[in-house]
N, C-alpha and C positions, 0 to 999 in steps of 0.2 A: 675391444682392445686389439691392437695390431702389434705383433712382436716380430722384429726382423732379426734373424740370427745367421751367423756364419755356419758353414758346413764343418763344424768342430764340436766334438762330443762335450767339450768343456761348457758349451752354451746351454746344455740341458739344465744345469744348476740355475742359471739365470731365468730360464723359462719356468722352472718350478717356482721360483720366488714370485715372478710376475703372475703366475696362475694363482698363487696364494692371495695376492693383492686383488685380483679380479674376483676371486671367490668371496672375499670379505666385502668388497664394494657392492656385490650383487646379492648378498645375504643368501648364498646357496647352501644346501645341506652339507654339513661337515662329513657325513658318512660317504658321500660321493667324491669328495676331494681326492682321495687316494686313487680311486679308480680312474678318474679323469687324468690325473698326473701320470699314471701308468700308461694310459692310452697315448698321451702326447709323447712321453719318453720313448715308447716303443716305435711309434711311427716316425718320429724325428730321427732316432738312431738308425732306422732302416734307410732313410734318405741319406744321412751323413755317411754311413758305412758302405752303402751299395749303389747310391744314386749317381755317382760321378766317375767318369773314366779318366779324369785328369786330377792333378794335385792342386789345382788352382782354387782360389776363393770363390765361393758361390753364396748367394743370399737365399735363405729360405724364409718365407713369410707365413706366420701363424696368426690366424684371426680367431678371436673368441667373441661370442655374442650370447647374451642371455635375454630372451624375449618371449613373452607369452607362455611361460612354463616350459620352454625348450632351450637347451644349451646347444649351441652350434660351434664346432671346432673345424677350421679349415686349414690345411697345410698345402702350400703352393711352392713348387721348386722347379728349377730348370735342368733337372737331372735327366737321365735316360728314361725313356718311356717305360713305365711300370704301373700296371693296374693291379693293386693288391687284391682286388675282388675276384680276379681270375685265378688266383693261387688256390689250388685244391685244399680242402679241409684235411688236416692230418688225421690218420687213422689212430685214434687213441687206444684201440684195442691191441695194437701191436706192442710187444714188450719194449720198454724204453731203450734197451741196448740195440734193438733191431730197427728203430725208427730212423727215418731220414732226418738229417739236420735241417733246422729252420722250419718256419711256418707256424710255430706255436704262438708267436707274438701277434700275428695277423689273426689267427684263430681267436685269441683272447680279446682283441679289439672288436671282432665281430660279435662276440658274446656279450661284451660290456655295453656296446652302443646300440641304440634302437634303429638307426638308419645310417648307411654308408653309401656314398656316391663318388665315383671317380670320373674325371674328365681330363682330356688332353686339349688345352687351349693355347694357341700361339706358342708352341714349343715349350709349354709348361705343364707339369702334372698338377692336378688339384684334387685333393681328397677332402671331401666334406663329410663330417660325422655329426650326428645329432643324438641327443639324449633328452628324454622328458624329465623335468625336475620340478620340484616345488620349493618355494622359499623355506629357509630354515625356521 
């Protein structure tokens, strides 16, 4: 499934609905649906909120694939160069009031997914995330 969204947070609701359709179509385990929805919301919100230096409309492409016991999510955008895998892991031992703002979402995505890969291709960011799954 390919979902094309605008750089608008309101699009996250539509992506969630389409993810639900994809989930049902591929008979994926319900207990993973929330985690995958969280991963998509977090990474799309990062692109929408931080990826563009202008206020213009931009298209973000989300691709979902389930094959051979593996779920693949790919997000591609024309935003500023940003490799989330270079972001240092937050120090969770530091008290909450003393922590730097940001970075927890990317940390969470790293924890929930089995494999992440970033590429910059033809002036576009592409983040590919994979998760091993079994049919429901």
